[in-house]
N, CA, C and O atoms as a GROMACS GRO file, in nm:
protein
  452
    1MET      N    1   7.882   7.809  13.381
    1MET     CA    2   7.842   7.945  13.410
    1MET      C    3   7.950   8.045  13.367
    1MET      O    4   7.919   8.153  13.317
    2ILE      N    5   8.077   8.006  13.389
    2ILE     CA    6   8.186   8.096  13.351
    2ILE      C    7   8.192   8.110  13.199
    2ILE      O    8   8.220   8.218  13.148
    3ASN      N    9   8.166   8.003  13.126
    3ASN     CA   10   8.168   8.009  12.980
    3ASN      C   11   8.064   8.107  12.928
    3ASN      O   12   8.089   8.179  12.831
    4PHE      N   13   7.947   8.112  12.991
    4PHE     CA   14   7.843   8.205  12.948
    4PHE      C   15   7.890   8.349  12.966
    4PHE      O   16   7.866   8.433  12.879
    5GLY      N   17   7.956   8.379  13.077
    5GLY     CA   18   8.006   8.514  13.101
    5GLY      C   19   8.112   8.554  13.001
    5GLY      O   20   8.112   8.667  12.953
    6LEU      N   21   8.202   8.462  12.969
    6LEU     CA   22   8.306   8.492  12.871
    6LEU      C   23   8.247   8.514  12.732
    6LEU      O   24   8.286   8.606  12.660
    7ILE      N   25   8.152   8.430  12.695
    7ILE     CA   26   8.088   8.445  12.564
    7ILE      C   27   8.014   8.578  12.556
    7ILE      O   28   8.019   8.646  12.454
    8LEU      N   29   7.944   8.614  12.664
    8LEU     CA   30   7.873   8.742  12.667
    8LEU      C   31   7.970   8.859  12.659
    8LEU      O   32   7.942   8.958  12.591
    9THR      N   33   8.083   8.849  12.726
    9THR     CA   34   8.184   8.955  12.720
    9THR      C   35   8.240   8.970  12.580
    9THR      O   36   8.251   9.082  12.529
   10TYR      N   37   8.275   8.858  12.517
   10TYR     CA   38   8.325   8.864  12.380
   10TYR      C   39   8.220   8.921  12.284
   10TYR      O   40   8.254   8.997  12.194
   11LEU      N   41   8.096   8.885  12.304
   11LEU     CA   42   7.987   8.936  12.220
   11LEU      C   43   7.973   9.087  12.236
   11LEU      O   44   7.957   9.159  12.136
   12LEU      N   45   7.978   9.136  12.359
   12LEU     CA   46   7.965   9.280  12.382
   12LEU      C   47   8.085   9.357  12.329
   12LEU      O   48   8.069   9.469  12.279
   13ILE      N   49   8.204   9.300  12.340
   13ILE     CA   50   8.322   9.365  12.282
   13ILE      C   51   8.310   9.373  12.131
   13ILE      O   52   8.345   9.474  12.070
   14GLY      N   53   8.260   9.266  12.068
   14GLY     CA   54   8.240   9.266  11.924
   14GLY      C   55   8.138   9.370  11.881
   14GLY      O   56   8.158   9.439  11.781
   15VAL      N   57   8.028   9.382  11.956
   15VAL     CA   58   7.927   9.484  11.925
   15VAL      C   59   7.985   9.624  11.938
   15VAL      O   60   7.958   9.712  11.856
   16ALA      N   61   8.067   9.646  12.042
   16ALA     CA   62   8.130   9.777  12.061
   16ALA      C   63   8.226   9.810  11.947
   16ALA      O   64   8.230   9.924  11.901
   17ILE      N   65   8.302   9.712  11.901
   17ILE     CA   66   8.396   9.734  11.790
   17ILE      C   67   8.320   9.767  11.663
   17ILE      O   68   8.357   9.858  11.589
   18ILE      N   69   8.215   9.693  11.636
   18ILE     CA   70   8.134   9.720  11.516
   18ILE      C   71   8.071   9.859  11.524
   18ILE      O   72   8.068   9.930  11.424
   19ALA      N   73   8.021   9.897  11.642
   19ALA     CA   74   7.962  10.030  11.658
   19ALA      C   75   8.066  10.140  11.638
   19ALA      O   76   8.035  10.244  11.579
   20CYS      N   77   8.187  10.118  11.685
   20CYS     CA   78   8.294  10.217  11.668
   20CYS      C   79   8.336  10.231  11.522
   20CYS      O   80   8.383  10.338  11.482
   21ILE      N   81   8.320  10.128  11.444
   21ILE     CA   82   8.356  10.134  11.302
   21ILE      C   83   8.241  10.191  11.219
   21ILE      O   84   8.264  10.272  11.129
   22VAL      N   85   8.118  10.151  11.248
   22VAL     CA   86   8.003  10.191  11.167
   22VAL      C   87   7.961  10.335  11.195
   22VAL      O   88   7.918  10.405  11.103
   23SER      N   89   7.972  10.381  11.319
   23SER     CA   90   7.926  10.515  11.354
   23SER      C   91   7.994  10.626  11.274
   23SER      O   92   7.923  10.712  11.220
   24PRO      N   93   8.127  10.629  11.262
   24PRO     CA   94   8.187  10.734  11.179
   24PRO      C   95   8.150  10.722  11.032
   24PRO      O   96   8.136  10.823  10.962
   25ILE      N   97   8.132  10.600  10.984
   25ILE     CA   98   8.093  10.583  10.843
   25ILE      C   99   7.955  10.642  10.819
   25ILE      O  100   7.933  10.708  10.718
   26LEU      N  101   7.863  10.619  10.911
   26LEU     CA  102   7.729  10.680  10.898
   26LEU      C  103   7.735  10.832  10.912
   26LEU      O  104   7.661  10.903  10.844
   27GLN      N  105   7.823  10.881  10.997
   27GLN     CA  106   7.838  11.026  11.014
   27GLN      C  107   7.889  11.089  10.885
   27GLN      O  108   7.843  11.196  10.845
   28ILE      N  109   7.984  11.022  10.819
   28ILE     CA  110   8.036  11.074  10.692
   28ILE      C  111   7.926  11.071  10.586
   28ILE      O  112   7.912  11.164  10.508
   29LYS      N  113   7.847  10.964  10.584
   29LYS     CA  114   7.740  10.951  10.485
   29LYS      C  115   7.633  11.057  10.503
   29LYS      O  116   7.580  11.109  10.405
   30ASN      N  117   7.601  11.089  10.628
   30ASN     CA  118   7.493  11.184  10.656
   30ASN      C  119   7.536  11.329  10.641
   30ASN      O  120   7.452  11.413  10.608
   31ASN      N  121   7.662  11.361  10.665
   31ASN     CA  122   7.706  11.500  10.660
   31ASN      C  123   7.835  11.510  10.580
   31ASN      O  124   7.944  11.483  10.632
   32LYS      N  125   7.822  11.548  10.455
   32LYS     CA  126   7.937  11.553  10.364
   32LYS      C  127   8.035  11.665  10.399
   32LYS      O  128   8.154  11.652  10.371
   33LYS      N  129   7.988  11.776  10.461
   33LYS     CA  130   8.075  11.888  10.491
   33LYS      C  131   8.176  11.854  10.601
   33LYS      O  132   8.289  11.903  10.598
   34LYS      N  133   8.137  11.772  10.695
   34LYS     CA  134   8.226  11.738  10.806
   34LYS      C  135   8.323  11.626  10.770
   34LYS      O  136   8.404  11.586  10.854
   35THR      N  137   8.317  11.577  10.650
   35THR     CA  138   8.405  11.468  10.609
   35THR      C  139   8.551  11.509  10.617
   35THR      O  140   8.634  11.434  10.668
   36THR      N  141   8.584  11.627  10.566
   36THR     CA  142   8.723  11.672  10.569
   36THR      C  143   8.769  11.697  10.712
   36THR      O  144   8.885  11.671  10.745
   37LYS      N  145   8.681  11.747  10.798
   37LYS     CA  146   8.718  11.768  10.938
   37LYS      C  147   8.743  11.636  11.009
   37LYS      O  148   8.822  11.632  11.104
   38MET      N  149   8.678  11.530  10.966
   38MET     CA  150   8.697  11.401  11.029
   38MET      C  151   8.819  11.328  10.973
   38MET      O  152   8.886  11.254  11.045
   39ILE      N  153   8.849  11.350  10.846
   39ILE     CA  154   8.957  11.275  10.782
   39ILE      C  155   9.093  11.344  10.798
   39ILE      O  156   9.195  11.275  10.800
   40MET      N  157   9.098  11.475  10.810
   40MET     CA  158   9.225  11.547  10.819
   40MET      C  159   9.312  11.502  10.937
   40MET      O  160   9.431  11.482  10.916
   41PRO      N  161   9.261  11.485  11.058
   41PRO     CA  162   9.349  11.437  11.167
   41PRO      C  163   9.407  11.298  11.140
   41PRO      O  164   9.521  11.270  11.178
   42ILE      N  165   9.331  11.212  11.075
   42ILE     CA  166   9.381  11.079  11.042
   42ILE      C  167   9.494  11.090  10.940
   42ILE      O  168   9.596  11.021  10.951
   43ILE      N  169   9.478  11.176  10.840
   43ILE     CA  170   9.581  11.196  10.739
   43ILE      C  171   9.708  11.254  10.802
   43ILE      O  172   9.818  11.211  10.769
   44VAL      N  173   9.692  11.351  10.893
   44VAL     CA  174   9.808  11.412  10.959
   44VAL      C  175   9.880  11.308  11.045
   44VAL      O  176  10.003  11.305  11.046
   45LEU      N  177   9.806  11.224  11.116
   45LEU     CA  178   9.867  11.120  11.198
   45LEU      C  179   9.945  11.020  11.114
   45LEU      O  180  10.056  10.981  11.150
   46VAL      N  181   9.888  10.978  11.001
   46VAL     CA  182   9.957  10.885  10.912
   46VAL      C  183  10.081  10.951  10.853
   46VAL      O  184  10.185  10.886  10.838
   47LEU      N  185  10.072  11.080  10.819
   47LEU     CA  186  10.186  11.153  10.765
   47LEU      C  187  10.298  11.162  10.869
   47LEU      O  188  10.415  11.143  10.835
   48ILE      N  189  10.265  11.192  10.994
   48ILE     CA  190  10.366  11.200  11.100
   48ILE      C  191  10.433  11.065  11.118
   48ILE      O  192  10.555  11.057  11.131
   49MET      N  193  10.354  10.958  11.118
   49MET     CA  194  10.413  10.825  11.136
   49MET      C  195  10.502  10.787  11.017
   49MET      O  196  10.608  10.728  11.036
   50PHE      N  197  10.460  10.820  10.896
   50PHE     CA  198  10.539  10.789  10.777
   50PHE      C  199  10.670  10.866  10.777
   50PHE      O  200  10.776  10.809  10.749
   51LEU      N  201  10.664  10.996  10.809
   51LEU     CA  202  10.787  11.076  10.813
   51LEU      C  203  10.879  11.029  10.925
   51LEU      O  204  11.001  11.031  10.908
   52SER      N  205  10.824  10.989  11.037
   52SER     CA  206  10.906  10.936  11.146
   52SER      C  207  10.975  10.807  11.104
   52SER      O  208  11.091  10.785  11.140
   53PHE      N  209  10.906  10.723  11.031
   53PHE     CA  210  10.967  10.600  10.981
   53PHE      C  211  11.080  10.630  10.883
   53PHE      O  212  11.182  10.561  10.883
   54LEU      N  213  11.062  10.732  10.800
   54LEU     CA  214  11.167  10.768  10.704
   54LEU      C  215  11.290  10.826  10.774
   54LEU      O  216  11.402  10.802  10.730
   55ILE      N  217  11.269  10.900  10.882
   55ILE     CA  218  11.379  10.962  10.955
   55ILE      C  219  11.457  10.860  11.037
   55ILE      O  220  11.577  10.875  11.057
   56ALA      N  221  11.389  10.757  11.085
   56ALA     CA  222  11.450  10.661  11.178
   56ALA      C  223  11.568  10.588  11.116
   56ALA      O  224  11.573  10.564  10.995
   57SER      N  225  11.662  10.555  11.202
   57SER     CA  226  11.782  10.483  11.159
   57SER      C  227  11.757  10.332  11.164
   57SER      O  228  11.678  10.284  11.245
   58ASN      N  229  11.825  10.260  11.076
   58ASN     CA  230  11.812  10.114  11.079
   58ASN      C  231  11.937  10.049  11.137
   58ASN      O  232  11.966   9.932  11.110
   59GLU      N  233  12.010  10.124  11.216
   59GLU     CA  234  12.133  10.074  11.276
   59GLU      C  235  12.101   9.970  11.384
   59GLU      O  236  12.011   9.990  11.466
   60VAL      N  237  12.175   9.861  11.382
   60VAL     CA  238  12.158   9.756  11.482
   60VAL      C  239  12.289   9.739  11.557
   60VAL      O  240  12.389   9.696  11.500
   61LEU      N  241  12.288   9.774  11.684
   61LEU     CA  242  12.407   9.760  11.767
   61LEU      C  243  12.415   9.618  11.822
   61LEU      O  244  12.313   9.549  11.829
   62PRO      N  245  12.533   9.573  11.860
   62PRO     CA  246  12.546   9.437  11.916
   62PRO      C  247  12.464   9.414  12.043
   62PRO      O  248  12.432   9.300  12.076
   63SER      N  249  12.430   9.522  12.114
   63SER     CA  250  12.352   9.506  12.237
   63SER      C  251  12.203   9.490  12.210
   63SER      O  252  12.126   9.465  12.303
   64TYR      N  253  12.161   9.504  12.084
   64TYR     CA  254  12.020   9.488  12.049
   64TYR      C  255  11.990   9.341  12.022
   64TYR      O  256  11.988   9.297  11.907
   65THR      N  257  11.967   9.267  12.125
   65THR     CA  258  11.936   9.125  12.109
   65THR      C  259  11.801   9.094  12.170
   65THR      O  260  11.752   9.168  12.257
   66ASP      N  261  11.742   8.986  12.125
   66ASP     CA  262  11.615   8.943  12.184
   66ASP      C  263  11.644   8.847  12.300
   66ASP      O  264  11.759   8.833  12.342
   67ALA      N  265  11.542   8.781  12.350
   67ALA     CA  266  11.557   8.693  12.466
   67ALA      C  267  11.648   8.574  12.437
   67ALA      O  268  11.709   8.520  12.529
   68ASN      N  269  11.657   8.532  12.313
   68ASN     CA  270  11.739   8.417  12.277
   68ASN      C  271  11.883   8.454  12.243
   68ASN      O  272  11.965   8.367  12.216
   69GLY      N  273  11.915   8.583  12.244
   69GLY     CA  274  12.049   8.628  12.212
   69GLY      C  275  12.071   8.660  12.066
   69GLY      O  276  12.182   8.698  12.029
   70ALA      N  277  11.970   8.647  11.982
   70ALA     CA  278  11.983   8.678  11.840
   70ALA      C  279  11.961   8.827  11.817
   70ALA      O  280  11.880   8.890  11.885
   71LEU      N  281  12.034   8.882  11.721
   71LEU     CA  282  12.018   9.023  11.688
   71LEU      C  283  11.882   9.047  11.622
   71LEU      O  284  11.830   8.962  11.550
   72ILE      N  285  11.827   9.165  11.647
   72ILE     CA  286  11.703   9.200  11.578
   72ILE      C  287  11.737   9.246  11.438
   72ILE      O  288  11.852   9.280  11.409
   73SER      N  289  11.638   9.248  11.350
   73SER     CA  290  11.662   9.285  11.211
   73SER      C  291  11.670   9.436  11.197
   73SER      O  292  11.626   9.511  11.284
   74THR      N  293  11.726   9.481  11.085
   74THR     CA  294  11.735   9.624  11.058
   74THR      C  295  11.597   9.683  11.036
   74THR      O  296  11.572   9.798  11.072
   75ASN      N  297  11.506   9.606  10.976
   75ASN     CA  298  11.371   9.654  10.953
   75ASN      C  299  11.298   9.677  11.086
   75ASN      O  300  11.229   9.777  11.102
   76LEU      N  301  11.312   9.585  11.180
   76LEU     CA  302  11.249   9.600  11.310
   76LEU      C  303  11.308   9.718  11.385
   76LEU      O  304  11.237   9.790  11.454
   77SER      N  305  11.438   9.739  11.371
   77SER     CA  306  11.503   9.854  11.434
   77SER      C  307  11.447   9.984  11.378
   77SER      O  308  11.426  10.080  11.453
   78LYS      N  309  11.424   9.988  11.248
   78LYS     CA  310  11.369  10.108  11.185
   78LYS      C  311  11.224  10.131  11.230
   78LYS      O  312  11.186  10.246  11.251
   79ILE      N  313  11.145  10.027  11.244
   79ILE     CA  314  11.006  10.040  11.288
   79ILE      C  315  11.002  10.092  11.431
   79ILE      O  316  10.924  10.182  11.462
   80VAL      N  317  11.085  10.036  11.519
   80VAL     CA  318  11.088  10.080  11.658
   80VAL      C  319  11.135  10.225  11.667
   80VAL      O  320  11.078  10.304  11.743
   81GLY      N  321  11.236  10.260  11.591
   81GLY     CA  322  11.284  10.399  11.590
   81GLY      C  323  11.179  10.495  11.540
   81GLY      O  324  11.162  10.604  11.596
   82GLY      N  325  11.108  10.457  11.434
   82GLY     CA  326  11.001  10.542  11.382
   82GLY      C  327  10.888  10.559  11.482
   82GLY      O  328  10.831  10.667  11.494
   83ALA      N  329  10.854  10.452  11.554
   83ALA     CA  330  10.749  10.461  11.655
   83ALA      C  331  10.791  10.553  11.769
   83ALA      O  332  10.710  10.631  11.820
   84LEU      N  333  10.917  10.545  11.809
   84LEU     CA  334  10.965  10.634  11.915
   84LEU      C  335  10.965  10.779  11.871
   84LEU      O  336  10.925  10.867  11.947
   85ILE      N  337  11.010  10.805  11.749
   85ILE     CA  338  11.012  10.943  11.699
   85ILE      C  339  10.870  10.998  11.690
   85ILE      O  340  10.846  11.112  11.729
   86SER      N  341  10.776  10.919  11.639
   86SER     CA  342  10.637  10.968  11.631
   86SER      C  343  10.579  10.989  11.770
   86SER      O  344  10.502  11.083  11.790
   87PHE      N  345  10.614  10.903  11.868
   87PHE     CA  346  10.570  10.923  12.006
   87PHE      C  347  10.623  11.055  12.060
   87PHE      O  348  10.549  11.131  12.122
   88TYR      N  349  10.752  11.083  12.037
   88TYR     CA  350  10.810  11.207  12.085
   88TYR      C  351  10.743  11.329  12.021
   88TYR      O  352  10.713  11.427  12.090
   89LEU      N  353  10.720  11.324  11.890
   89LEU     CA  354  10.656  11.437  11.822
   89LEU      C  355  10.513  11.460  11.871
   89LEU      O  356  10.474  11.574  11.897
   90LEU      N  357  10.436  11.353  11.884
   90LEU     CA  358  10.299  11.367  11.931
   90LEU      C  359  10.294  11.412  12.077
   90LEU      O  360  10.202  11.484  12.116
   91SER      N  361  10.390  11.369  12.157
   91SER     CA  362  10.396  11.414  12.297
   91SER      C  363  10.428  11.563  12.304
   91SER      O  364  10.366  11.636  12.382
   92LEU      N  365  10.523  11.608  12.224
   92LEU     CA  366  10.554  11.750  12.221
   92LEU      C  367  10.434  11.833  12.174
   92LEU      O  368  10.409  11.941  12.227
   93PHE      N  369  10.362  11.782  12.077
   93PHE     CA  370  10.243  11.853  12.030
   93PHE      C  371  10.137  11.861  12.139
   93PHE      O  372  10.074  11.965  12.156
   94ALA      N  373  10.118  11.753  12.214
   94ALA     CA  374  10.019  11.752  12.322
   94ALA      C  375  10.059  11.848  12.434
   94ALA      O  376   9.976  11.922  12.485
   95ILE      N  377  10.187  11.846  12.471
   95ILE     CA  378  10.234  11.937  12.577
   95ILE      C  379  10.222  12.082  12.530
   95ILE      O  380  10.181  12.168  12.607
   96GLY      N  381  10.258  12.108  12.405
   96GLY     CA  382  10.245  12.244  12.352
   96GLY      C  383  10.100  12.291  12.348
   96GLY      O  384  10.072  12.408  12.374
   97SER      N  385  10.009  12.202  12.315
   97SER     CA  386   9.867  12.238  12.313
   97SER      C  387   9.816  12.273  12.453
   97SER      O  388   9.739  12.367  12.470
   98VAL      N  389   9.859  12.195  12.552
   98VAL     CA  390   9.818  12.222  12.690
   98VAL      C  391   9.874  12.355  12.736
   98VAL      O  392   9.803  12.435  12.797
   99LEU      N  393  10.002  12.380  12.708
   99LEU     CA  394  10.062  12.507  12.749
   99LEU      C  395   9.996  12.625  12.680
   99LEU      O  396   9.973  12.729  12.742
  100TYR      N  397   9.964  12.610  12.553
  100TYR     CA  398   9.896  12.718  12.482
  100TYR      C  399   9.758  12.744  12.540
  100TYR      O  400   9.722  12.859  12.565
  101SER      N  401   9.683  12.640  12.563
  101SER     CA  402   9.546  12.660  12.611
  101SER      C  403   9.542  12.712  12.754
  101SER      O  404   9.450  12.785  12.790
  102GLU      N  405   9.640  12.675  12.836
  102GLU     CA  406   9.636  12.716  12.976
  102GLU      C  407   9.703  12.850  13.000
  102GLU      O  408   9.654  12.928  13.082
  103PHE      N  409   9.812  12.879  12.932
  103PHE     CA  410   9.888  12.999  12.966
  103PHE      C  411   9.882  13.106  12.858
  103PHE      O  412   9.832  13.216  12.883
  104VAL      N  413   9.932  13.076  12.741
  104VAL     CA  414   9.948  13.178  12.638
  104VAL      C  415   9.814  13.235  12.596
  104VAL      O  416   9.800  13.357  12.585
  105TYR      N  417   9.715  13.151  12.572
  105TYR     CA  418   9.585  13.199  12.526
  105TYR      C  419   9.520  13.286  12.632
  105TYR      O  420   9.462  13.390  12.599
  106LYS      N  421   9.527  13.247  12.758
  106LYS     CA  422   9.462  13.323  12.865
  106LYS      C  423   9.536  13.453  12.896
  106LYS      O  424   9.475  13.551  12.938
  107ILE      N  425   9.669  13.453  12.877
  107ILE     CA  426   9.744  13.576  12.906
  107ILE      C  427   9.716  13.682  12.801
  107ILE      O  428   9.688  13.797  12.834
  108PHE      N  429   9.725  13.644  12.673
  108PHE     CA  430   9.714  13.744  12.567
  108PHE      C  431   9.570  13.774  12.527
  108PHE      O  432   9.542  13.886  12.485
  109LYS      N  433   9.479  13.680  12.538
  109LYS     CA  434   9.342  13.703  12.500
  109LYS      C  435   9.251  13.719  12.622
  109LYS      O  436   9.132  13.745  12.607
  110ASN      N  437   9.306  13.705  12.740
  110ASN     CA  438   9.231  13.718  12.864
  110ASN      C  439   9.118  13.616  12.872
  110ASN      O  440   9.017  13.641  12.937
  111GLY      N  441   9.133  13.503  12.808
  111GLY     CA  442   9.036  13.396  12.818
  111GLY      C  443   8.909  13.419  12.738
  111GLY      O  444   8.814  13.343  12.752
  112LYS      N  445   8.904  13.523  12.655
  112LYS     CA  446   8.785  13.554  12.576
  112LYS      C  447   8.804  13.509  12.433
  112LYS      O  448   8.913  13.518  12.378
  113LYS      N  449   8.697  13.462  12.373
  113LYS     CA  450   8.705  13.419  12.233
  113LYS      C  451   8.651  13.527  12.143
  113LYS      O  452   8.649  13.510  12.021
   0.00000   0.00000   0.00000
């Protein structure tokens, strides 16, 4: 009985993943004008991650060891640094968006569009 539940769960997760992939593709196919609006955020996100990776340092300090005591590689250090920098940038953007929408926009525009 437990095997049936697990199989059903895996099947439903697979259907959800396929639906999440196919739905935007159909949306792009049906409406060509919205294609740039859908693709631009993805391009900006990839650009932020790429620039963060380029900015990150590949320095490995002696305290950077894994569970076995071996040092991590310089490439892994650069990937982790790039991920942290992109996290910080995206967090600042999210906080700035919230502050703009809650305070600045309502103060200067009085909440009217």
